[in-house]
C-alpha positions, 0 to 999 in steps of 0.5 A, spaced: 680 878 477 678 882 483 672 887 481 669 884 475 665 878 478 662 882 484 655 880 485 650 885 488 650 880 494 657 881 495 657 888 495 651 889 499 654 884 505 661 887 505 658 894 505 654 892 511 660 890 514 664 896 513 662 902 508 667 902 503 669 895 502 663 894 497 667 900 493 673 897 494 671 890 491 668 894 485 675 897 484 672 904 486 678 905 490 678 912 491 671 912 493 672 906 497 677 909 501 673 916 502 667 912 505 672 908 510 675 915 512 668 918 513 666 912 517 672 912 521 671 920 523 663 919 524 664 913 528 670 916 532 666 923 533 660 919 535 664 914 540 660 909 536 664 903 538 663 904 545 656 905 545 655 899 541 659 895 546 655 898 552 648 896 548 650 889 547 652 888 554 645 891 556 647 898 559 643 902 554 643 908 558 650 908 559 651 907 552 646 914 551 651 918 556 657 916 552 655 917 545 655 924 541 648 924 538 650 930 533 655 926 530 651 919 530 646 923 526 651 923 520 651 915 520 645 913 517 646 917 511 653 915 510 652 908 511 646 907 507 648 911 501 655 907 501 651 900 501 646 903 495 652 905 491 656 899 492 650 895 490 649 900 484 656 899 482 656 891 482 656 886 476 648 886 475 647 893 476 641 896 479 634 897 477 631 904 476 628 905 483 633 900 487 635 906 491 628 907 495 629 902 500 636 905 502 633 912 502 627 909 506 632 906 511 636 912 512 630 916 514 627 911 519 634 910 522 635 917 523 628 918 526 630 912 530 636 916 533 632 922 534 627 918 539 632 913 542 633 918 548 626 918 550 623 911 547 622 905 552 618 898 549 614 895 555 618 899 560 625 897 557 629 903 555 632 901 548 637 906 547 641 909 541 643 903 538 637 898 538 632 903 536 635 905 530 637 898 528 630 896 529 628 902 525 631 898 519 625 894 519 620 899 518 624 903 513 626 897 509 618 895 508 616 902 507 622 903 502 620 896 498 613 898 498 614 905 495 619 901 490 614 896 488 608 901 487 613 906 483 615 900 478 607 898 477 605 905 476 611 906 471 609 899 468 602 901 467 604 908 464 608 905 458 
C-alpha cells in the first residue's frame, strides 16, 4: 500500500523534485497539497521558472531582471522545510537532530539569494539561481558538522 513503505531516500528525492510530493507519499495529503500550492504561489510570484530557464541558458543578468527577489526569499525556507518534513515522516523516521542540515541549507541559500545580485566569481556573474544553488554545499557541510557535534555532545553527556 502506498505510504507504508516509503523510505527516507524516496521521501527526500521526491521532495527535492517538488515540495509536497514526499508528504503525498507519506499519506499526509493535506500537508502535501498545501506545500504544492505554496510552492506554486511562490514560484509564480518570484517568476522562478523563467529565472531558472534564463540561468541555464547562461543569461544570468537577464535572470536577475525578470525575477522578483522579495518572493524568491520565501523559497528556501519552504523548500527545505518540506524536504525535512517528508524525511521526518518517512518509514524510518528521523534522528533528534536531522533537521539541522536542512535549516542550515535554508539559511545559506537565503544568504545566497541576498548576495546573488552583487556576486561574481572570477569576473563571472553567478546570478540568483546558481549562487543559491552553490550555497547548498556549505549549508549542508556546516549543518552536518553541527549535527555531529551535537550528537557527540549529547552522547558524552549521558
